[in-house]
Steps between C-alpha positions, in 0.01 A plus 500: 500500500457694822449328836201657669582353842313176541359454848492169678162352567408550865171323570417679827629844404174583328304428817695648793205462740484129429878467542488677838212276605698188409805628689284560810353149478846343471625710792202404720555129430858527628397669827526314828338589834727643769639213709391480862785495753485336841622677813815284494575596140451871576725471806770325294480774234534762775813335644666472158416862413653625825812285459537607136471866603764475773747282305444667160466152343328460165161331494251355258183697572173358369197727506148511360406767248197518268429128497863390467767372736823686416848412628786749500852492640634788704570656838263618774582865572233599751214346698219713643316260730246762609414598143537135393723597206847394384744659258668247272781578252488256208817367338379537143454877484621615845161664555339558838169318524265586783252224575252407768585206723163335430592436133819310587457127449851368560853617582810281471871569513686479169 
């Protein structure tokens, strides 16, 4: 007897539009609004960023992106205070990440 390649039953595979819709609903439910920072919190973040840049210490950097608060570990490579941008090199992939200062929620030394 020849095996004709049985396929597993995939309930949502027959309706990709419905599957995408469900994924979007689940994603939207997990979203959080961007936290509001006080002047003191922003000043504290600024001091830690500057110290981390000058001492080359690793930091936990928490930032807001697409409804999520994301924390990564790495090193601050560059701060552009006029352009309000930093360059952060993450430990996981050693990639340079350029991000705006207004998305940073928290910075702490490792």
